[in-house]
C-alpha positions in Angstrom: 103.9 84.7 121.9 103.4 81.1 121.3 105.1 79.2 118.5 101.9 78.7 116.4 101.3 82.4 116.3 104.9 83.0 115.2 104.7 80.4 112.5 101.4 81.8 111.3 102.9 85.3 111.0 106.1 84.2 109.4 104.1 82.0 107.0 102.0 85.1 106.0 105.1 86.9 105.1 106.5 84.0 103.1 104.7 85.0 100.0 106.3 87.6 97.6 103.1 89.6 97.2 102.2 89.6 100.9 105.7 90.5 101.8 105.6 93.4 99.3 102.3 94.6 100.7 103.5 94.4 104.2 106.8 96.2 103.5 104.8 99.0 101.7 102.6 99.4 104.8 105.6 99.5 107.1 107.2 102.2 105.0 103.9 104.2 105.0 103.7 104.3 108.8 100.8 104.4 111.1 98.6 106.4 108.7 98.4 103.4 106.4 97.2 103.3 102.8 93.8 102.8 101.1 93.5 99.4 99.4 93.2 100.9 96.0 96.3 102.9 96.5 98.2 99.7 97.5 96.9 97.9 94.4 98.0 100.7 92.1 101.4 101.1 93.8 102.2 97.4 93.6 100.4 96.6 90.3 98.2 93.9 92.0 94.7 93.2 90.9 92.1 94.3 93.6 90.7 90.8 94.2 94.2 89.4 94.7 95.2 92.2 97.0 92.0 91.6 99.1 93.0 88.0 99.5 96.5 88.9 100.6 95.4 91.7 102.9 92.8 89.4 104.6 95.6 86.9 105.2 97.8 89.5 106.8 94.9 90.8 108.9 94.1 87.3 110.1 97.6 86.9 111.5 97.5 90.3 113.1 100.2 91.9 111.0 98.0 94.5 109.5 94.9 96.4 110.8 92.1 97.8 108.7 89.8 100.8 109.4 87.1 102.4 107.3 87.4 106.0 106.3 84.4 107.0 104.2 84.2 104.6 101.3 87.8 103.5 101.6 89.4 100.8 103.8 92.7 101.9 105.1 95.3 99.3 106.0 98.2 99.9 108.3 101.1 97.7 109.6 100.3 96.5 113.2 103.6 97.6 114.8 102.9 95.9 118.2 102.5 92.6 116.4 105.7 93.2 114.5 107.6 94.0 117.8 106.1 90.9 119.4 107.3 88.7 116.5 110.8 90.2 116.5 110.9 89.8 120.3 109.9 86.1 119.9 112.7 85.6 117.3 115.2 87.2 119.7 114.0 85.4 122.8 116.8 83.6 124.5 119.3 85.2 122.1 122.8 84.2 123.0 121.6 81.7 125.6 121.4 83.0 129.2 123.3 86.2 128.4 120.2 87.6 126.8 122.2 89.9 124.5 120.4 91.5 121.6 122.9 92.0 118.9 122.4 95.1 116.9 121.9 94.1 113.3 122.0 96.8 110.7 120.5 96.6 107.2 122.9 96.6 104.4 123.3 99.9 102.6 121.5 100.3 99.3 123.6 99.2 96.4 125.6 96.7 98.4 125.1 93.0 98.5 124.7 91.0 101.6 127.1 88.1 102.1 125.4 84.9 101.3 125.2 82.2 104.0 126.5 79.1 102.3 
């Protein structure tokens, strides 16, 4: 992955609504969700949701497929893996480690980086 692609994908996720949509799709798995279902779940107006989904699709972070009258959106897991791989590239210098980070448990606060 080249830096401009990484910047584009990270930029797409740097908006609260797009991040919420993306996280919802990641949680949903490869089956994805219909646009109307996403709008209802997140309380986003359909035109606004369309704008955000189009932005995520342009960067390759989500895919869309038509099923009947619905458009189903799903997280593009290969693109996610590629982005994370880019972020980890050259981790720890030449050692190439890949430290295992775990998400904080629900109900606990992460330590802030001051």
